[in-house]
Each structure stands twice: as C-alpha cells, then as structure tokens.
N, C-alpha and C positions, 0 to 999 in steps of 0.2 A: 648222592653217595648214602646209603643207608647200612653200610657194613662197619663193624668194630671189631677191632682186635683186643681180646682179653688175654691179658698176660698174667699167669697164675704163680705168684709165690716164687719169683726168681731172687731169692734172698740168700746169703752166706751161709746160714744154718743148713740149707737144702743142697748146698754145693760142697764139692770135695773139700774136705777139712772141717766142715761144719758139724754142729751137735746131731743132726739128723740127715746125714749127707745122702743125697741121691746119686748113685753112680752115673758119671758123665753128666751131671747136672749143669756143668758150666759150659759144655760141648754146644749148647743149643743158643746160647746168647747172641752170637754174630748173626746167625740165621733169623733170630726174633728182631733184632735192630733192622735188619735188611727189608723186612717185611712192613715196617711201621708207615712208611710212606704211602703204602697202597690202601690205607684205610682212612675213612673219614674221622674216626675216633680211635683212640688208643686208651684202654683202662688197665691200670696196674692193680693187682691185689697184693696185699701184705698181710702175712700172719703176724699177730700183734698181740701176744699173750702176756697178761701181767705175771709177775713172779708167783709161784705157788699155784699155778692154774690147775683145775681139777683133772685135766687130761694128762698131766705129767705123772709118770711113774713113781717120781720121788714124793709127790703129794700123798700117796697111798703106802710108801714102804713096799712097793711092788716091783717085779721085774719089768724093764722096758718091753714093749710089744706084747705084754700079757693083757687080758681083757677084763673089763669090769662092767657091771650094769649100772647104768645112770638112769635117772628119772625119765630121760629122753630116749633110752635104748642103749644097747651095746656100745661100748667105747673102748677102742685101743689105748692103752696107756703108753705114752711116748716119753722118749728121752726129753728132758728139758731143752727147749728150743724156742727161738724167736721171741725171746723175752723183751718186752717194750724198751726201747731205748739202748739196747746192747748192739754191738757190732754184728752179731748173729742175725738179729732181726733187720739189720740193714740191706737194701737191695745190693745185689752183686755191683761192684764198681763198674764192670763192662756194660751194664745193662743201660740203654738210652733212656733215662727217666725223664729227660726234658721234653720228650715227645708226648708224654701222658697227659691227657684231658682231665683225668680223674685218678685218685688212689683210692681203693677200697680197703679199709683195715677190718680184719675179722679175727674172731677168736678173743676178742678183748674182754667178753664178760666172764668172770671167774669160775662161774659154774657149768659154762656149757661151752664144747668145743664148736668150731665152725670149720667144715671142709669147703662148702659151696661159697662161691662169690655172690650168692643170692640169699641163702638162708643159713641160719645156725644149724647145727645138728638136730634141733627139735623139729627142723622142716616147717617151722610156721614164723619164727622171727625174722623179719627181712633185713637185709644189709642197706638197702635203698638203692642197689644197682638197677633193679628192674625199672622203677621209677625213672632214674636218670636216662636209661637207654630210651624208654619210651617218649620222654619229653623231647628227646633230640631226634626221634624218628628213626632210630637205629634198629633194624629188625633182622640183619643178617650178622651172626656172630662167628668168629673164628677164634678158637681157644688153643692157646700153647702154654707151655711152662712145666711147673713141678707140684705134686707128682702125678703122672698120668692116671695111676689107679686109685688115687684119692681125691685131693683138691680139683684136679683138671675133670676127672670123671663125675664127681658129685655136681660141679658148676655146670657141665654139659648137660647132664640129666634134668636138673632143675630149669636150666633155659629152655630145653626142649618141652617140659611139662608147662612152661609159662607161654609157650606158643612162638618162641624165637625159631629161626632157621640157624641151626647150629652145625658146626664143622670143627672137629678136633685134627689138627695137623700132628699126626703122631711122630714124623721126623724131628718136630720142634718140642717134644715132650720127653721126659724121662721118668720111669717108674721105679717104685720101692718093691713091687712084687712079693708081698707078704703072703705066703702060703697060697700061690696061685691067683691073687687078687687081680693081676693085670688081665689075664684071659677072662676072668669073671665079670670085670667091670667093662671090657671091650665089648663082650656079648650083651650087657645090658644097655650100653650105649647105642649100639646097633638096633636092639629090639625097640628102643625109644624113638628111633628115627634120627638120630645123630649120625651125620656122614663122618666116618672114620677114614681120614685121608692118609 
C-alpha cells in the first residue's frame, strides 16, 4: 500500500460559522471519513497561525481579501483565522482525527503564510511532509479538504512538482473562489499533471 490521503484544513474557521468560512465546508466531512480506511496512511493538515500573523488584514489595517506585496511575493490579506489554540483552529468535531498517522501544522511562522502542505509560501521552506511520505514509501496521494483553490491546490501543485502521483477529489473539496481563483487553479493543476477527479 503506497497511497496516502491528505486531508487539508478541515477546521472550524473554514466551515460555516467560522472566521473564513468556505461555503459547504462541512458537507465534505462524512465523505472524507468514509475514505480513510482505503488508505495506508492518513495525514491531516492544520492552519496554525500565531496571533497578529502577517497574512491577517488586521495586522496591516487593511481590508480583508486585499493584496499586499511580501518579501516572498503577493499575499492575500485574510480575516483573522485559525489562531493557535482557539476553537476556530480546532479540527471540525465531525472529522475522524483518530485515524490520522500525522498532523502537519502550517502557517506558524509569523512573517510568512503557508498554503501548501509541503512548503511555506516562499516555496522553499519545507514543512517536513515530503520526508515523512518518502520514508514511509507513500507515493500516491489523494487530496481532499479546504479550500480547493488555495491550500488544496497549492499542496497538489507542490506534490506533483516533487514527483508524487497526485489526485484531487473535487467532490470532497470546497472552494473560496476569489475572483475566478477556482477555475485558474484547476487549470494549473491539470497542466501540472494532477488528476482532477
């Protein structure tokens, strides 16, 4: 068994009622739980920001969803979300976290955001997930979770670039779709060889 299920950011703040809610974000949880037994490994990712993170609009006195130029490139400024230790950062209570072999926390460095499960947004600082998967011989990845056009897509693109066999199960993802970001990222994933199922 060389396949792993990577469950991206199924956290309260990304579900209805949360600080950065993705429409229908909670609708995918039962389906994700149902998939877990089909995989040799299950990895959960968790957005885990310190208070006052540089990607928060409030940290710059700016409007949420506006853009800023950071040393590592353009950055969307988000509503304050997934602050370490808060209820919003916790996994949704319906998610089967007991099945997880590993939990990868990302976005914990104050000065840099992290969409991908593999790298910070500078595309060079690793999270350690690649090494974990390789040492366990896991080469086929299926990605599900939130949000399709940001953390799921960035993770899929990085996984493909690293040489993994990558599938995104679109039915078990939900998108923010900021100014057409969903269509743009689906096109990028397909061009990178990701199977968009």
